[in-house]
N, C-alpha and C positions, 0 to 999 in steps of 0.2 A: 466670550469665546473660551471653550474648554482647552486648557493647555495640552500640548502634544507631549506624550512621554516617549522617550527613545527606548526601544527594546533591544537588548542584545540577543543575537540569534546564532545558534550553532547549527550548521547544515551538514547532515550525514548523508553521504551519497551525492555530494555537490556536483559531480560531473555527469550524473545521469539526468534523465528527462525531468524528474521532479526537482532536483537540485538546481539545474540551470534555469528553470522557470522561476523558482524561488528567488534566485539571485536577480532575475529580471525585475521582480516585484520590489526587492530591496533597492535596486539601482534607481527605480522610479520614485522611491519614497525615502530619500536619504535623511530626511528630517525625523523619520519614525524608527529607523532600524540602523544598527551597526552590527557588523559581522564579528562574532567572538571566536568562532572556530569553523574551519572547513575540513571535511573528512571525505576521502575517496577510496575506492577499491584499488585500482591499478593505473589509472590514467594520470600519470605524473605531469605530463605536459599541460593538459587542461587545468589540472589542480593548481599548478604554478601560475598560470595566466590569471586564474580567478583570485589567487592569493595576492598577487601583485596589485590587482585592481582594487580589491576590497580590504587588504591589509589586516587580516585577523591576527591576533596575537598567538593563536595556536593553529597549526596545520598538521593533519594526520593522514597517513597513507597505510593501507593494509598490506598491499603487495608492492614492495619497493623499499628503498633505504633512505635514511635521513640525508645521506650525501647526494643521492639522485634528486631528491626534492630541492636541496640547497642549491645544487648546480642549475636546475631548471629555473629556480627563482632568480638567480643571477642573469640567466639568459633573457628572461622576460621583464627584468627590472625596468621601470619607467625612467627614461632619461630625464634628468633635471628634477627628480623627485625631491621635495623639500627636506626629507630626512631619510636616512638609510632604513631599510626594512629587513629585519632579521627576526622572524618569529620563532617561537618554540616549535620544534618538529618532532612528532612521535611516529614511529613506524612499527608495523607488525600486526598480528591478529587482534591485539587488544586496542589498536589505535582508535577505532570508532567509539569504543566504550569510554576511553579516556577523553575524547572530544565531547561526548555526551555528558560527562561528569564535570565539565568545566564551570558550571554554575550560571550558564546563560539564562536569560529570562525565558527564552523559547528554544527548544531543541526540535528541529524538524528531522524526523527519521525517514529518509527517503531511500534507505537500503532495500534491496530486494532479497527475500528469502529468510530462512531461519537464523542466519547470522545476525539478524537485527535484534535478537532477544536480549543479549547482554547490554547493548547500548540503550534499549528501551528501559530496562531496569535501572541502569546507571543514571539516566535522565530523571526518572521518577525519584530515585534516592537523593539526587541533588536538589530536588524541589523545583525543578524547571517545569514550565508548561510543556507538555509533549504534544507536538503537532505530528500526528501519526499517519504516515503514508505506508509504513511497513506493517501491513495487516498481519503478516505471518507471525510476528512477535507476540501480538495479542492472542492470536488464535492458538498457537502452540503453547504459550505461557499460561493461558486461561486464568484460573484463580490466582496463580502466582502474580500475574501482572495486575489484575483488578484489585488484589489485596494491597499491592504496593502503591497504588494510585490514590491520592486524595480526591475528594469530590471535585469534579470539573477540571482535574489536572490534565486529562487526555482530551485533546481536540482532534476529531477525525479529519483526515485530509482526503481519503477516498471520496470521489464525487458523490457517490450514493449516500454515504454516511454523513458527509457534510450537509447534504440536502435534508436528511432526516433531522439532524441537529438543528438546522435552521427552521424547519417546519415545526419542530417541537416547541419552539418559542411562541407558537400560536395557541398553546393550550397546556394544561397541567398533565403530568405523567399519568395520573389516575384516570384521566379522561381519554386515554389512548385505547382504541379498539384493536388496531393492527398497524403494522408497518408494511409498506408496499415498496419493495426494492425493484427498480427497473433494470432491464437487461436489453442490450441491442439485439441479442440473438446471434451475434457474431456473423462471420461470412457465410455460414451454412444454415441460416434460418430457413425453415421449411423443408430441409433435406430429410430424407428417410434414413434409418439406420443402415440400410443396405447401401445407399449412396455414400454414406459417411465412411464406409470401409475403405474406399479408394482415395480418400483425401490425401494430398501430398503435403509435405512440409511447406512448400512455397504457397499453396492455397491457404494453409492454416495461418500464415503470417500476414495475410491480406485483410486486416481488420477494416471494416467499412468506415469507421469514424476516428479512431485514435492511432497514433504512431507510438508504439511501445516496444520494450525489449522482447526477446524471443520467448522467455518463459511466460510473461504476463499475456502476450498476444496469443500464444497457444492456449493458455488457460481460458482466455475469453472465447476461443473457438470451441473448446470442449465444454465450456460453462463451469469448469472447476473453479474459476475465479468467482463466479456468482455463488457457488456453494460456500467458498471461503467467506464471502461477504455476508451470507446469511448467519454464519457462526459469529462473525465480527459484530453484526447488528445485535445479536442476542447478548454478547458480552458487554458491548458499549452501553446499551439502553435498557438492559434487564427485561426485555420482552420475551415471553416463552416462544419456542420455535413454532408452535401451532398458530401463533398470531403474527408470523412473519411470512409474507407471500412474495413471490417473484412473478413479475409480468413482463412480457417482451414488448419493448417500445423501440422500434428500429431507429427512429430519428435521434433518440437520446437527448432531446431538449429538456424533457422532464427527468430529473436525475434520481428522484425517489419521492415518496409521498407518505403522509401520516393520516390515517383515518381515525376520527374521534367518535366517541360513543353517541354523539348526537346525530350522526349521519353525515357530518361534514368531512371533507378531505382537504388538507393543505399540501400543496405540491411546491417544490422549488424547481425553477426552470432557468435555463440559460444555455449558451452555446455548448456543444459537446467538446469542451476543452477543460483543462485543469486549473486555469489561472485563478478563478474565483475561489475554489476550495483551498488552493495553496495560500492565497492572500489571507483568507479567513483564518487558516491555521496559524499564520504569523501574527495576526492582529486581533483575534477573537477576544471579546465579542463585538468589537468595532468593525465597521466596513470601510475599506479604502476606496477613494473615488477613482472612477475611470479604469478599473482593472480589465474589463472586457466589454465587448459591444453587446448591448441587449437585443432581444428579439425585435425585429421590425414588424410591428403590428399593422402597418399599412399594406403589407403584402399578403396576398391570398396564400394560405398554406393549410395543410392538414397533417395531423399526427395519428399514428396507428398504435393499437394495443392488441396483443394476442396472448393467449395462455401459453405457458411453457410446455413443450412436448417432453415429458419425463421419460418416454420410451426411447426416443432418439437421443436425448441428452440426460442420462441418469445421474450426472454428477451432483446436481443440487439435492436430489432425493437421498443420495448416499451421504452427502454432507450433513443433512439434517440428522440422520442416524448417528453419524460421528459426533456431532455437537451434543446431542442428547446423552450419548454415552460419556462424553467428557473425559477427564483425566488425560492420559497420554494419547488417546485416539486421534484428536486433531493433529498432534505432532506427527503421527504416523501417516495420516492422510496427506499432509502437506509434503513430507519427505518422499513418500512413495510417488507422488505426482511429479516432483522435480526429477526423479530418476527416470520415470516413464516419458516425460517430455524430451529429455536428452536422447533416450532410446528411439523415440519416434523420429527425431530429426537425424539420427544416425542410421535410420533405415531398419532398425531391429524390431519395431512394433508398428502395427497398423494404427490409424487414428482412433478407431473404436476400442483398440486394446488398451489405450491409456487408462480409461476409467475402469474397464474390466479388470485390469491388473491391480489397480488400487483396491478394488473390492476384494480381490483374493488376498491381498496383504492384510486388509482390515479383518477378514475372517480368521486369519492366522494369529492375530495379535491378542494377547491376554489382557491388556489394559492395566491400569493402575492409577492411583491418585497422583497429582502433580504437587510435590512439596519442595522441590529444589530445581535449579537450572540443570544440574547434573542429570536428574531423572528425565527431564525433557530431552536433553541432548543424547542420553543413552537410547531413548525410544527412537529419536531421529536416526541415530546410527544403525540401530537394529532394522528399522524400516528400509533404509537405503540398501543395506546388505541383503536383506530378504527379497526386496524387489529385484535387485540385480540377479539374484539366484533364480527367481521365478522366470525372469526374461530369458536367461540362458537355457532353462529347461524347455521353454517354449509353450 
C-alpha cells in the first residue's frame, strides 16, 4: 500500500463557491489534508465558522479588522474543544497574498477578479503548488505568471482546463493537434443578436447548469468567460490560438477535449459540477475516491454539440485577438468587462453593449509588454476609468 502524504492547504476565497466546496473535499479526506490558512474577502462570520472547524494557524480577511475576526472566532468557538484556538490573523488588502505566501503545499486561489494576481505570484514565489481557479490572474499576468511558475507548479481548477490537463495524460504534447474547449452556450443559446439586446439582468443570471456569482454568471451568458478560458488554455498549455477551438455542448458533461495528430480525441466527462476539478487541484496528480457520482450508462441519453455563433456572441473572437496581442491587452479586456457587467446590472448598458464597449476600449488601448505587477495594475486602472467614461458618454 502506498503511504498517504498529508498536504497542507491554503484556501483563498474560502467563503465563496470554490472555497466552500474545497473545504467539503478536505473534510471528507482528513487523512490527506490539513488547512494551513483561510482567506476571505468580507464574510467574517462564515470565515470564523470555517476557521473554528478547521483550525488553521493563519486566518486572513481583506475587508474587515483583526478584532472583528477575533470576536467572531470567540462566538463560534466549539464548546469543550481540547485546546484553545488563537490563530494569527491578518487583515487588509494584502491579506490574501500573505496567506498565499504561508508555504502551504497547495494554495488554492479561488478569488474572483484581478485582485488574485498578487496572491498567485506570492504562492508561486513560496514554491507552493498553485491550484488555480482565479483565471484572471494568469490571463492578466501573462508572461509574468508563466515565468514565475516552475514546470507543473500550476494545476488548473477551471473544469475545462482541468479536463484538458487530464486528457493530456493520454498523449505527448508534441502529438496534440488541437484543444477543444466546451461551452454550455449559457441561457441564451440559439438567440439572435437582436433578441439579445433586450436581455435583463435577471435573465442573464439564470445559468442552466451552474450556480455562480454575478460576474462569472454574466460572463457565461455573454461568453466573455469562454473568451478568457481560450486565453487561459493558451497560457497553460502553450498551444497556439489557431489550434484552440470552442464548441457548444449544452449538457456540459464533456468538460473539454484534446485531439491528437493520429485522429483520436480524448475527452474528460463527468457531472456539470466543480467537485472533481477542485479535488484534483488539491491532490494532483492523484485522484481521490468518491468525489462525485459518475454518469449512469444504464440510462438512455444524448449529448449535443453545436458550432459557436460568433456573430451573436463575439466575445470569444475578440478574446482571441486580445490574447494574440498579449502584453497588457488581456488585463484591459478583463477590467473593461468587469466595469461593463456592473453597468449592465445597474441598468446603464444593454446586454449586447457589454462586449461592444469592451471592443471600443480595446481599440483605444496602446498596449505594452508586461514586465511588472505595477504595469498590469496600471493598465487595469486605465481600462476601468476609460470604460466608465465611455459608458457615461453613451
